[in-house]
mmCIF file of the C-alpha atoms, coordinates in Angstrom:
data_MODEL
# 
_entry.id   MODEL 
# 
loop_
_atom_site.group_PDB 
_atom_site.id 
_atom_site.type_symbol 
_atom_site.label_atom_id 
_atom_site.label_alt_id 
_atom_site.label_comp_id 
_atom_site.label_asym_id 
_atom_site.label_entity_id 
_atom_site.label_seq_id 
_atom_site.pdbx_PDB_ins_code 
_atom_site.Cartn_x 
_atom_site.Cartn_y 
_atom_site.Cartn_z 
_atom_site.occupancy 
_atom_site.B_iso_or_equiv 
_atom_site.pdbx_formal_charge 
_atom_site.auth_seq_id 
_atom_site.auth_comp_id 
_atom_site.auth_asym_id 
_atom_site.auth_atom_id 
_atom_site.pdbx_PDB_model_num 
ATOM 1   C CA . MET A 1 1   ? 0.000   0.000  0.000   1.00 0.00 ? 1   MET A CA 1 
ATOM 2   C CA . ALA A 1 2   ? 1.244   3.498  -0.815  1.00 0.00 ? 2   ALA A CA 1 
ATOM 3   C CA . ASP A 1 3   ? 2.271   5.375  2.281   1.00 0.00 ? 3   ASP A CA 1 
ATOM 4   C CA . SER A 1 4   ? 3.759   8.863  2.412   1.00 0.00 ? 4   SER A CA 1 
ATOM 5   C CA . SER A 1 5   ? 6.474   7.611  4.790   1.00 0.00 ? 5   SER A CA 1 
ATOM 6   C CA . ASN A 1 6   ? 7.831   5.498  1.899   1.00 0.00 ? 6   ASN A CA 1 
ATOM 7   C CA . SER A 1 7   ? 8.436   8.598  -0.209  1.00 0.00 ? 7   SER A CA 1 
ATOM 8   C CA . LYS A 1 8   ? 10.957  11.406 -0.465  1.00 0.00 ? 8   LYS A CA 1 
ATOM 9   C CA . LEU A 1 9   ? 8.196   13.708 -1.696  1.00 0.00 ? 9   LEU A CA 1 
ATOM 10  C CA . PHE A 1 10  ? 8.399   15.936 1.363   1.00 0.00 ? 10  PHE A CA 1 
ATOM 11  C CA . ASP A 1 11  ? 12.117  16.589 0.759   1.00 0.00 ? 11  ASP A CA 1 
ATOM 12  C CA . ASN A 1 12  ? 11.069  19.855 -0.848  1.00 0.00 ? 12  ASN A CA 1 
ATOM 13  C CA . ASN A 1 13  ? 14.367  20.973 -2.310  1.00 0.00 ? 13  ASN A CA 1 
ATOM 14  C CA . THR A 1 14  ? 13.068  22.564 -5.490  1.00 0.00 ? 14  THR A CA 1 
ATOM 15  C CA . GLY A 1 15  ? 15.605  25.329 -5.772  1.00 0.00 ? 15  GLY A CA 1 
ATOM 16  C CA . ILE A 1 16  ? 14.584  28.771 -6.951  1.00 0.00 ? 16  ILE A CA 1 
ATOM 17  C CA . LEU A 1 17  ? 11.161  28.903 -8.556  1.00 0.00 ? 17  LEU A CA 1 
ATOM 18  C CA . PRO A 1 18  ? 10.098  31.687 -10.932 1.00 0.00 ? 18  PRO A CA 1 
ATOM 19  C CA . LYS A 1 19  ? 9.150   34.843 -9.005  1.00 0.00 ? 19  LYS A CA 1 
ATOM 20  C CA . ASP A 1 20  ? 5.917   35.085 -10.956 1.00 0.00 ? 20  ASP A CA 1 
ATOM 21  C CA . ALA A 1 21  ? 5.026   31.397 -10.585 1.00 0.00 ? 21  ALA A CA 1 
ATOM 22  C CA . CYS A 1 22  ? 1.314   30.689 -10.660 1.00 0.00 ? 22  CYS A CA 1 
ATOM 23  C CA . VAL A 1 23  ? -0.511  27.427 -10.049 1.00 0.00 ? 23  VAL A CA 1 
ATOM 24  C CA . VAL A 1 24  ? -4.119  27.010 -11.092 1.00 0.00 ? 24  VAL A CA 1 
ATOM 25  C CA . ILE A 1 25  ? -6.155  24.711 -8.871  1.00 0.00 ? 25  ILE A CA 1 
ATOM 26  C CA . VAL A 1 26  ? -9.142  23.126 -10.603 1.00 0.00 ? 26  VAL A CA 1 
ATOM 27  C CA . ARG A 1 27  ? -11.510 21.600 -8.054  1.00 0.00 ? 27  ARG A CA 1 
ATOM 28  C CA . THR A 1 28  ? -14.881 19.896 -8.112  1.00 0.00 ? 28  THR A CA 1 
ATOM 29  C CA . GLU A 1 29  ? -18.181 20.702 -6.431  1.00 0.00 ? 29  GLU A CA 1 
ATOM 30  C CA . TRP A 1 30  ? -18.919 17.028 -5.708  1.00 0.00 ? 30  TRP A CA 1 
ATOM 31  C CA . ASN A 1 31  ? -17.861 15.777 -2.267  1.00 0.00 ? 31  ASN A CA 1 
ATOM 32  C CA . ALA A 1 32  ? -17.176 19.390 -1.310  1.00 0.00 ? 32  ALA A CA 1 
ATOM 33  C CA . ALA A 1 33  ? -16.237 18.728 2.322   1.00 0.00 ? 33  ALA A CA 1 
ATOM 34  C CA . ILE A 1 34  ? -13.391 16.459 1.241   1.00 0.00 ? 34  ILE A CA 1 
ATOM 35  C CA . VAL A 1 35  ? -12.308 18.652 -1.656  1.00 0.00 ? 35  VAL A CA 1 
ATOM 36  C CA . ASP A 1 36  ? -12.351 21.717 0.627   1.00 0.00 ? 36  ASP A CA 1 
ATOM 37  C CA . LYS A 1 37  ? -9.739  19.971 2.798   1.00 0.00 ? 37  LYS A CA 1 
ATOM 38  C CA . LEU A 1 38  ? -7.654  19.036 -0.252  1.00 0.00 ? 38  LEU A CA 1 
ATOM 39  C CA . GLU A 1 39  ? -7.784  22.670 -1.363  1.00 0.00 ? 39  GLU A CA 1 
ATOM 40  C CA . GLU A 1 40  ? -6.799  23.951 2.100   1.00 0.00 ? 40  GLU A CA 1 
ATOM 41  C CA . GLY A 1 41  ? -3.740  21.692 2.206   1.00 0.00 ? 41  GLY A CA 1 
ATOM 42  C CA . CYS A 1 42  ? -2.776  22.616 -1.325  1.00 0.00 ? 42  CYS A CA 1 
ATOM 43  C CA . LYS A 1 43  ? -3.057  26.354 -0.705  1.00 0.00 ? 43  LYS A CA 1 
ATOM 44  C CA . LYS A 1 44  ? -1.154  26.047 2.575   1.00 0.00 ? 44  LYS A CA 1 
ATOM 45  C CA . ILE A 1 45  ? 1.912   24.673 0.795   1.00 0.00 ? 45  ILE A CA 1 
ATOM 46  C CA . LEU A 1 46  ? 1.692   27.141 -2.092  1.00 0.00 ? 46  LEU A CA 1 
ATOM 47  C CA . ASP A 1 47  ? 1.336   30.063 0.333   1.00 0.00 ? 47  ASP A CA 1 
ATOM 48  C CA . GLN A 1 48  ? 4.315   28.849 2.380   1.00 0.00 ? 48  GLN A CA 1 
ATOM 49  C CA . GLN A 1 49  ? 6.411   28.893 -0.784  1.00 0.00 ? 49  GLN A CA 1 
ATOM 50  C CA . GLY A 1 50  ? 5.116   32.270 -1.953  1.00 0.00 ? 50  GLY A CA 1 
ATOM 51  C CA . ILE A 1 51  ? 3.448   30.809 -5.023  1.00 0.00 ? 51  ILE A CA 1 
ATOM 52  C CA . ARG A 1 52  ? 0.431   32.617 -6.426  1.00 0.00 ? 52  ARG A CA 1 
ATOM 53  C CA . SER A 1 53  ? -2.635  30.453 -7.001  1.00 0.00 ? 53  SER A CA 1 
ATOM 54  C CA . LYS A 1 54  ? -5.898  30.796 -8.825  1.00 0.00 ? 54  LYS A CA 1 
ATOM 55  C CA . LEU A 1 55  ? -8.987  28.677 -8.205  1.00 0.00 ? 55  LEU A CA 1 
ATOM 56  C CA . ILE A 1 56  ? -11.407 27.308 -10.789 1.00 0.00 ? 56  ILE A CA 1 
ATOM 57  C CA . THR A 1 57  ? -14.432 25.245 -9.789  1.00 0.00 ? 57  THR A CA 1 
ATOM 58  C CA . VAL A 1 58  ? -16.056 22.668 -12.064 1.00 0.00 ? 58  VAL A CA 1 
ATOM 59  C CA . PRO A 1 59  ? -19.110 20.508 -11.329 1.00 0.00 ? 59  PRO A CA 1 
ATOM 60  C CA . GLY A 1 60  ? -17.478 17.076 -11.215 1.00 0.00 ? 60  GLY A CA 1 
ATOM 61  C CA . ALA A 1 61  ? -14.296 15.109 -11.788 1.00 0.00 ? 61  ALA A CA 1 
ATOM 62  C CA . VAL A 1 62  ? -15.006 14.381 -15.454 1.00 0.00 ? 62  VAL A CA 1 
ATOM 63  C CA . GLU A 1 63  ? -15.097 18.134 -16.093 1.00 0.00 ? 63  GLU A CA 1 
ATOM 64  C CA . ILE A 1 64  ? -11.637 18.797 -14.591 1.00 0.00 ? 64  ILE A CA 1 
ATOM 65  C CA . PRO A 1 65  ? -9.646  18.195 -17.813 1.00 0.00 ? 65  PRO A CA 1 
ATOM 66  C CA . PHE A 1 66  ? -12.022 20.428 -19.785 1.00 0.00 ? 66  PHE A CA 1 
ATOM 67  C CA . GLY A 1 67  ? -11.653 23.188 -17.181 1.00 0.00 ? 67  GLY A CA 1 
ATOM 68  C CA . ILE A 1 68  ? -7.870  22.963 -17.378 1.00 0.00 ? 68  ILE A CA 1 
ATOM 69  C CA . LYS A 1 69  ? -7.831  22.963 -21.181 1.00 0.00 ? 69  LYS A CA 1 
ATOM 70  C CA . CYS A 1 70  ? -10.263 25.889 -21.447 1.00 0.00 ? 70  CYS A CA 1 
ATOM 71  C CA . TYR A 1 71  ? -8.248  27.964 -18.993 1.00 0.00 ? 71  TYR A CA 1 
ATOM 72  C CA . TRP A 1 72  ? -4.998  27.181 -20.797 1.00 0.00 ? 72  TRP A CA 1 
ATOM 73  C CA . ASP A 1 73  ? -6.489  28.075 -24.171 1.00 0.00 ? 73  ASP A CA 1 
ATOM 74  C CA . ALA A 1 74  ? -7.770  31.384 -22.783 1.00 0.00 ? 74  ALA A CA 1 
ATOM 75  C CA . VAL A 1 75  ? -4.568  32.579 -21.092 1.00 0.00 ? 75  VAL A CA 1 
ATOM 76  C CA . HIS A 1 76  ? -1.521  30.729 -22.450 1.00 0.00 ? 76  HIS A CA 1 
ATOM 77  C CA . ASN A 1 77  ? -0.315  33.752 -24.429 1.00 0.00 ? 77  ASN A CA 1 
ATOM 78  C CA . GLY A 1 78  ? -0.928  36.265 -21.651 1.00 0.00 ? 78  GLY A CA 1 
ATOM 79  C CA . ASP A 1 79  ? 0.664   37.395 -18.423 1.00 0.00 ? 79  ASP A CA 1 
ATOM 80  C CA . ASP A 1 80  ? -1.537  35.076 -16.354 1.00 0.00 ? 80  ASP A CA 1 
ATOM 81  C CA . ARG A 1 81  ? -0.082  31.918 -17.906 1.00 0.00 ? 81  ARG A CA 1 
ATOM 82  C CA . PRO A 1 82  ? 0.124   29.216 -15.210 1.00 0.00 ? 82  PRO A CA 1 
ATOM 83  C CA . HIS A 1 83  ? 3.254   27.221 -14.501 1.00 0.00 ? 83  HIS A CA 1 
ATOM 84  C CA . ALA A 1 84  ? 1.201   24.184 -13.417 1.00 0.00 ? 84  ALA A CA 1 
ATOM 85  C CA . PHE A 1 85  ? -2.325  22.960 -12.824 1.00 0.00 ? 85  PHE A CA 1 
ATOM 86  C CA . ILE A 1 86  ? -3.522  20.916 -9.872  1.00 0.00 ? 86  ILE A CA 1 
ATOM 87  C CA . ALA A 1 87  ? -6.663  18.805 -10.255 1.00 0.00 ? 87  ALA A CA 1 
ATOM 88  C CA . LEU A 1 88  ? -8.523  18.278 -6.978  1.00 0.00 ? 88  LEU A CA 1 
ATOM 89  C CA . GLY A 1 89  ? -11.551 16.057 -6.537  1.00 0.00 ? 89  GLY A CA 1 
ATOM 90  C CA . CYS A 1 90  ? -12.912 13.037 -4.765  1.00 0.00 ? 90  CYS A CA 1 
ATOM 91  C CA . VAL A 1 91  ? -14.729 10.138 -6.379  1.00 0.00 ? 91  VAL A CA 1 
ATOM 92  C CA . LEU A 1 92  ? -16.389 7.831  -3.840  1.00 0.00 ? 92  LEU A CA 1 
ATOM 93  C CA . ARG A 1 93  ? -17.414 4.354  -4.956  1.00 0.00 ? 93  ARG A CA 1 
ATOM 94  C CA . GLY A 1 94  ? -21.156 3.817  -5.121  1.00 0.00 ? 94  GLY A CA 1 
ATOM 95  C CA . ASP A 1 95  ? -23.380 0.883  -6.031  1.00 0.00 ? 95  ASP A CA 1 
ATOM 96  C CA . THR A 1 96  ? -22.975 1.155  -9.810  1.00 0.00 ? 96  THR A CA 1 
ATOM 97  C CA . PRO A 1 97  ? -20.093 1.015  -12.315 1.00 0.00 ? 97  PRO A CA 1 
ATOM 98  C CA . HIS A 1 98  ? -20.295 4.827  -12.589 1.00 0.00 ? 98  HIS A CA 1 
ATOM 99  C CA . PHE A 1 99  ? -17.280 5.066  -10.237 1.00 0.00 ? 99  PHE A CA 1 
ATOM 100 C CA . ASP A 1 100 ? -15.087 3.131  -12.682 1.00 0.00 ? 100 ASP A CA 1 
ATOM 101 C CA . TYR A 1 101 ? -16.114 5.282  -15.648 1.00 0.00 ? 101 TYR A CA 1 
ATOM 102 C CA . VAL A 1 102 ? -15.550 8.543  -13.796 1.00 0.00 ? 102 VAL A CA 1 
ATOM 103 C CA . CYS A 1 103 ? -12.159 7.457  -12.443 1.00 0.00 ? 103 CYS A CA 1 
ATOM 104 C CA . LYS A 1 104 ? -10.991 6.334  -15.869 1.00 0.00 ? 104 LYS A CA 1 
ATOM 105 C CA . ALA A 1 105 ? -12.251 9.486  -17.578 1.00 0.00 ? 105 ALA A CA 1 
ATOM 106 C CA . VAL A 1 106 ? -10.559 11.902 -15.192 1.00 0.00 ? 106 VAL A CA 1 
ATOM 107 C CA . THR A 1 107 ? -7.331  9.879  -15.115 1.00 0.00 ? 107 THR A CA 1 
ATOM 108 C CA . ASP A 1 108 ? -7.151  9.613  -18.899 1.00 0.00 ? 108 ASP A CA 1 
ATOM 109 C CA . GLY A 1 109 ? -8.042  13.293 -19.278 1.00 0.00 ? 109 GLY A CA 1 
ATOM 110 C CA . ILE A 1 110 ? -5.274  14.467 -16.990 1.00 0.00 ? 110 ILE A CA 1 
ATOM 111 C CA . LEU A 1 111 ? -2.815  12.109 -18.670 1.00 0.00 ? 111 LEU A CA 1 
ATOM 112 C CA . GLN A 1 112 ? -3.733  13.629 -22.049 1.00 0.00 ? 112 GLN A CA 1 
ATOM 113 C CA . LEU A 1 113 ? -3.158  17.124 -20.669 1.00 0.00 ? 113 LEU A CA 1 
ATOM 114 C CA . ASN A 1 114 ? 0.277   16.114 -19.380 1.00 0.00 ? 114 ASN A CA 1 
ATOM 115 C CA . LEU A 1 115 ? 1.174   14.902 -22.847 1.00 0.00 ? 115 LEU A CA 1 
ATOM 116 C CA . SER A 1 116 ? -0.263  17.877 -24.739 1.00 0.00 ? 116 SER A CA 1 
ATOM 117 C CA . LEU A 1 117 ? 0.182   21.005 -22.605 1.00 0.00 ? 117 LEU A CA 1 
ATOM 118 C CA . PRO A 1 118 ? 3.629   22.493 -21.995 1.00 0.00 ? 118 PRO A CA 1 
ATOM 119 C CA . VAL A 1 119 ? 2.964   22.713 -18.237 1.00 0.00 ? 119 VAL A CA 1 
ATOM 120 C CA . PRO A 1 120 ? 2.229   19.889 -15.787 1.00 0.00 ? 120 PRO A CA 1 
ATOM 121 C CA . SER A 1 121 ? -1.241  18.881 -14.624 1.00 0.00 ? 121 SER A CA 1 
ATOM 122 C CA . ILE A 1 122 ? -0.997  17.284 -11.195 1.00 0.00 ? 122 ILE A CA 1 
ATOM 123 C CA . PHE A 1 123 ? -3.414  14.485 -10.257 1.00 0.00 ? 123 PHE A CA 1 
ATOM 124 C CA . GLY A 1 124 ? -4.866  15.309 -6.845  1.00 0.00 ? 124 GLY A CA 1 
ATOM 125 C CA . VAL A 1 125 ? -8.109  13.393 -7.265  1.00 0.00 ? 125 VAL A CA 1 
ATOM 126 C CA . LEU A 1 126 ? -8.961  10.885 -4.571  1.00 0.00 ? 126 LEU A CA 1 
ATOM 127 C CA . THR A 1 127 ? -10.535 7.686  -5.907  1.00 0.00 ? 127 THR A CA 1 
ATOM 128 C CA . VAL A 1 128 ? -11.701 5.874  -2.798  1.00 0.00 ? 128 VAL A CA 1 
ATOM 129 C CA . ASP A 1 129 ? -14.156 3.225  -1.729  1.00 0.00 ? 129 ASP A CA 1 
ATOM 130 C CA . THR A 1 130 ? -15.299 4.849  1.522   1.00 0.00 ? 130 THR A CA 1 
ATOM 131 C CA . GLN A 1 131 ? -15.511 8.099  3.426   1.00 0.00 ? 131 GLN A CA 1 
ATOM 132 C CA . GLN A 1 132 ? -12.978 6.671  5.890   1.00 0.00 ? 132 GLN A CA 1 
ATOM 133 C CA . GLN A 1 133 ? -10.459 6.172  3.097   1.00 0.00 ? 133 GLN A CA 1 
ATOM 134 C CA . ALA A 1 134 ? -10.998 9.789  2.027   1.00 0.00 ? 134 ALA A CA 1 
ATOM 135 C CA . ASP A 1 135 ? -10.525 11.020 5.608   1.00 0.00 ? 135 ASP A CA 1 
ATOM 136 C CA . GLU A 1 136 ? -7.272  9.051  5.852   1.00 0.00 ? 136 GLU A CA 1 
ATOM 137 C CA . ARG A 1 137 ? -5.989  11.016 2.853   1.00 0.00 ? 137 ARG A CA 1 
ATOM 138 C CA . ILE A 1 138 ? -6.861  14.535 4.025   1.00 0.00 ? 138 ILE A CA 1 
ATOM 139 C CA . GLY A 1 139 ? -4.667  14.558 7.112   1.00 0.00 ? 139 GLY A CA 1 
ATOM 140 C CA . GLY A 1 140 ? -5.080  11.020 8.395   1.00 0.00 ? 140 GLY A CA 1 
ATOM 141 C CA . LYS A 1 141 ? -2.757  8.040  8.359   1.00 0.00 ? 141 LYS A CA 1 
ATOM 142 C CA . HIS A 1 142 ? -2.077  8.369  4.622   1.00 0.00 ? 142 HIS A CA 1 
ATOM 143 C CA . GLY A 1 143 ? -0.952  11.969 4.865   1.00 0.00 ? 143 GLY A CA 1 
ATOM 144 C CA . HIS A 1 144 ? -2.537  14.918 3.123   1.00 0.00 ? 144 HIS A CA 1 
ATOM 145 C CA . LYS A 1 145 ? -2.981  14.477 -0.604  1.00 0.00 ? 145 LYS A CA 1 
ATOM 146 C CA . GLY A 1 146 ? -3.715  18.182 -1.131  1.00 0.00 ? 146 GLY A CA 1 
ATOM 147 C CA . GLU A 1 147 ? -0.347  19.097 0.348   1.00 0.00 ? 147 GLU A CA 1 
ATOM 148 C CA . GLU A 1 148 ? 1.320   16.346 -1.677  1.00 0.00 ? 148 GLU A CA 1 
ATOM 149 C CA . ALA A 1 149 ? -0.255  17.659 -4.896  1.00 0.00 ? 149 ALA A CA 1 
ATOM 150 C CA . ALA A 1 150 ? 1.112   21.150 -4.204  1.00 0.00 ? 150 ALA A CA 1 
ATOM 151 C CA . ILE A 1 151 ? 4.604   19.812 -3.481  1.00 0.00 ? 151 ILE A CA 1 
ATOM 152 C CA . THR A 1 152 ? 4.452   17.760 -6.670  1.00 0.00 ? 152 THR A CA 1 
ATOM 153 C CA . ALA A 1 153 ? 3.490   20.874 -8.644  1.00 0.00 ? 153 ALA A CA 1 
ATOM 154 C CA . LEU A 1 154 ? 6.434   22.797 -7.195  1.00 0.00 ? 154 LEU A CA 1 
ATOM 155 C CA . LYS A 1 155 ? 8.830   19.980 -8.037  1.00 0.00 ? 155 LYS A CA 1 
ATOM 156 C CA . MET A 1 156 ? 7.515   19.720 -11.578 1.00 0.00 ? 156 MET A CA 1 
ATOM 157 C CA . ILE A 1 157 ? 7.836   23.484 -12.099 1.00 0.00 ? 157 ILE A CA 1 
ATOM 158 C CA . ALA A 1 158 ? 11.432  23.252 -10.853 1.00 0.00 ? 158 ALA A CA 1 
ATOM 159 C CA . LEU A 1 159 ? 12.111  20.266 -13.084 1.00 0.00 ? 159 LEU A CA 1 
ATOM 160 C CA . GLN A 1 160 ? 10.839  22.116 -16.117 1.00 0.00 ? 160 GLN A CA 1 
ATOM 161 C CA . GLN A 1 161 ? 12.897  25.201 -15.183 1.00 0.00 ? 161 GLN A CA 1 
ATOM 162 C CA . SER A 1 162 ? 16.030  23.045 -14.881 1.00 0.00 ? 162 SER A CA 1 
ATOM 163 C CA . PHE A 1 163 ? 15.731  22.047 -18.536 1.00 0.00 ? 163 PHE A CA 1 
ATOM 164 C CA . LYS A 1 164 ? 15.725  25.714 -19.604 1.00 0.00 ? 164 LYS A CA 1 
ATOM 165 C CA . LYS A 1 165 ? 19.135  26.434 -18.082 1.00 0.00 ? 165 LYS A CA 1 
# 
């Protein structure tokens, strides 16, 4: 089982990030109490690092990739061009196969964005069977996935910057 103690993710040695760095958080309305906590953790890390963030809200997880792509298309040539996107959501398993379709759609969508956009899209979507599993991932025994998503974004921005040197 994945456990944050098995990772070096929190060794946040990204180096110097762009002074104007901006991360766009795209979050869902579904399972708002959980996603609110993901967002709080994400913003906490970005604020600690002095990274500007912008928030976009979409109805559900399937709409996250569209929200990211629309925002990118609208601003990629302007001053408000983001250095990374973070997708935040929570898909809880129900009684039907809908869970599987939603999880696959959002995962595939974010993968496509990572392969087509010149900035990273970070996967911060919980795909869990129960509320307890969600709670364990927003500050419980499995860490805080919102914080982890923000750290991942910072590391990916730094990685991309290192290739430009």
